[in-house]
Steps between C-alpha positions, in 0.01 A plus 500: 500500500781749595679412179181577300456814689861615456488410127165687451646800697824497296299472184306817585796692606664404171256723322628841615863362495466398130330828436797680643738294287269575194512876590879487519529305179269718296683819609826342430389401146329840449824688569694259273243527221539878510869464385543157351554360253653799326413365151165332409499128569227280346286516192373843415259666554328307771704211619802635672621780721726798517578714802257779502774766540728368221193454281396871549853638477420703192198670664700544816783661307259736330341595833851566644582729203180694521487542877843473633744589223250712317363721779771479770810494262520616133781410260546875434568555862750215514685606186531858635702371789798387280782762509691507172830597672482215755400251227795610292741440802351154545544385134781723372797269548330201335335718226843634400623136441191416294521820290859451420429140365196622303690802347782246385239254358276760330797676348662170365165418341408846360836667428764237525771676295465823680503341843796286413692805380426702814793495742456386857504868622224583269291211622571590853384854429174349368453283811573795731248723311228245543574429853495863593163529347337205679348724788338717252350223287381300802340813641307559171394133474371487868314835452321375197437163651333672792274709278407195291499232756134418458550407137816298569391315823136383523483439877196286473646270232824462699326397824239279347762319279738449784219351735362276214846379430587432868182380682734410796530877565128565549501202733791634696329843549186333664697222697742757659229754553292251688764286661366585847132452414490176306631277776225648730238432232616150467477429875183680543336251272553232767323700767220631284456135384481379860253770581276420203522126563330532829157578359542212244571274809187612672277459183642145456416407870124589432481422129762229407425510120752418235484842352598703818869438499561565122276817536688606817844437331376721195409780730821469693711516180288779361506718813858447594609610148276787478606634833862445408464717189289761668725571796784591274318813379196540722405725668666777304480763766614425873207392719500495883352184648519431880815711518660328195570667171392280209606566141589294194829350566689646190345837553590504868872444398478755221820668631702196490342345186573818316870479581511136375302581184718798407826317574414225254385743243818693535727197513353284236246680279575879455883463489727699288610197321131400413424860395817523278438165343151590414610842354756329280289209395137589566237663284665832539850406392461652161446839657807454726707419206380808304593721802844358528551523119421864517748586769772268369469640144514854648815410693675341193415819292662711769809275518588531138371855433845639492607265220169412341580590138824287527320221680219484243754475219696239670211290621226578256146631577352137486748359740475805717115440550565131543755574772259723700227238469725208601649700794152571641385139449812355672482737800118392533584124467799512733312687776479187703879516535498853681157567632508234764776717666225746573250260659631552852478876476163482317339279762596743776395797305160354404426429879192296409470290814491784759266715302264217400492372863422849635220561256357153552478557869300822431230298310166457663413142591272475199764622260759272666264199459472597130874442456491135611154350468292594201660286233428165670189594711264383226647147519498466882193303474698219348706460810183505715320235291822279493514530885133406517544191286792386700309537823204303353738233383643486859152463631423201278831341603421550865148353466653188328796449725347583838130467502449206257 
């Protein structure tokens, strides 16, 4: 009799305990399903899964551009922070080496006889004249770049392309931003599951029908996932309850999350290297090439102005124009050999992290939520439904293993 009693008691107590385990499991899987797998696994469009955040990375990138980088920081503002003089100091030594090689190669191709007949002293004078003019040319190129930056660098295209190409980055933004919240959400599923399992146990005592446990499991899975997703962003404004301040977990840590978000944007997205690469190879690269051709051609005209009649006769007008075109093209193509020397200076000059962090901290809770949530909010129901189905499955399993 005692054995029967004990087994019956343990069977009843297993209901809230299994509900607690279901709550923990569904919250655990809900969090994992937000981020993984990074790429779609299964058979499109229905049978399979992709983490909600990686799946929505393009929409999230567009939101980041429109709200964060569009309204809080502009590409014009960032470009204006580059000082041509300091930029010249950063790249001058390497640029001199690159220009010397380009001059030799261009002259050997466009005016081989003239260049071969020119004594070393004459060549050194050419090098010296070009090197002395570097600050002037860099200043003009930078000033024109700053005035035409929106045509050369499409900030929306840059950010969207980078996040689409590297879905791990969008995951990192959320995982690091919520590194203190996610463990709590996972553990809270256990306690919410235990709490919701008690009514199921009571109902089973008075109504031991086969459908009670699957239904109870479904409700536990649904409610624990729903609560887990809600407490991240709800309530938006702080609310006092029994002396405690309640607010959405991300929003409550807006100060810290802004720092994490801004640091990742600065270190891995809006870097000088990424901006430079996009300017050189993106949709606005033709405009940048035209700009550089303008100033390189102008410099060449000035370098040979004192001897232009002799030079034109010695080289020929066709070779002269070819020389200017080739020089501009080579300086543009070889920019990856000298511009990286400016990245350290440029990153400091742009100061994206501190400015972005400060401005994100000044956002209202509603605006701050708009940075992190809208792109995947429409698909949150998928996580909730998945949790409900897992809970119902656990209910059937419990019914079969314990009560049948």
